[in-house]
C-alpha positions as CSV (number, residue, x, y, z in Angstrom):
1,X,0.2,-0.1,0.1
2,X,2.5,2.4,0.7
3,X,4.9,1.5,-2.6
4,X,2.0,3.6,-4.0
5,X,2.3,7.0,-2.5
6,X,4.7,9.5,-4.7
7,X,6.9,11.8,-2.8
8,X,6.1,14.8,-3.7
9,X,8.0,18.4,-2.8
10,X,6.5,20.9,-1.0
11,X,5.8,24.2,-2.2
12,X,8.1,26.6,-1.3
13,X,5.7,29.5,0.8
14,X,7.7,32.2,-0.9
15,X,8.5,32.6,-4.4
16,X,10.8,34.4,-6.1
17,X,8.6,37.4,-6.7
18,X,8.2,37.6,-2.4
19,X,11.7,37.7,-2.2
20,X,12.4,40.5,-4.3
21,X,9.8,42.5,-2.9
22,X,10.7,41.7,0.6
23,X,14.5,42.4,-0.1
24,X,13.7,45.8,-2.1
25,X,11.2,47.0,1.6
26,X,14.9,45.7,3.5
27,X,16.9,48.1,1.5
28,X,13.9,51.1,1.8
29,X,13.7,50.9,5.3
30,X,17.3,51.2,6.0
31,X,17.0,54.3,4.1
32,X,14.9,55.3,6.5
33,X,16.5,54.4,9.1
34,X,19.5,56.3,7.5
35,X,17.9,59.3,7.2
36,X,17.2,59.5,10.5
37,X,20.6,59.3,11.7
38,X,22.7,62.3,12.5
39,X,24.0,64.5,14.9
40,X,22.6,64.3,18.4
41,X,22.0,67.5,21.5
42,X,24.4,67.3,24.1
43,X,24.2,68.7,27.7
44,X,26.4,71.3,26.6
45,X,25.2,72.5,23.1
46,X,21.7,72.3,21.2
47,X,21.3,70.9,17.8
48,X,18.3,71.8,16.2
49,X,18.5,69.8,13.4
50,X,16.9,67.1,15.6
51,X,13.5,68.8,14.6
52,X,14.2,68.7,11.2
53,X,11.5,68.3,8.4
54,X,14.0,65.0,7.0
55,X,13.7,63.4,10.4
56,X,10.4,64.6,11.6
57,X,8.1,63.4,8.3
58,X,10.1,61.9,5.8
59,X,12.3,59.5,7.0
60,X,9.9,57.2,9.5
61,X,7.6,57.8,6.3
62,X,10.0,56.0,3.7
63,X,10.3,53.7,7.0
64,X,6.4,53.1,7.0
65,X,6.2,52.7,2.8
66,X,9.4,49.8,3.4
67,X,7.5,48.4,6.3
68,X,3.8,47.9,4.2
69,X,6.0,47.1,1.1
70,X,7.4,43.5,3.4
71,X,3.0,42.8,4.3
72,X,2.7,43.0,0.7
73,X,5.3,40.9,-0.6
74,X,4.5,38.3,2.1
75,X,1.1,38.7,1.0
76,X,1.5,38.6,-2.9
77,X,0.1,35.9,-5.0
78,X,-0.1,35.4,-8.6
């Protein structure tokens, strides 16, 4: 009875397209975090650059887009 059972390989969870989308999203998230990086304020000096438009608005928005792309990459089916 066991001789008639064919062993088949299980289908992969992620296709090549999914992996590419997730890798691109990870790069976008890293770019967002790099845009948030920069100088800081110390006890002796105050740097107003920590309140720049790039750090408060642009970088978190780019990270959010990257995280949404990760979700799309996970859920994407052909």
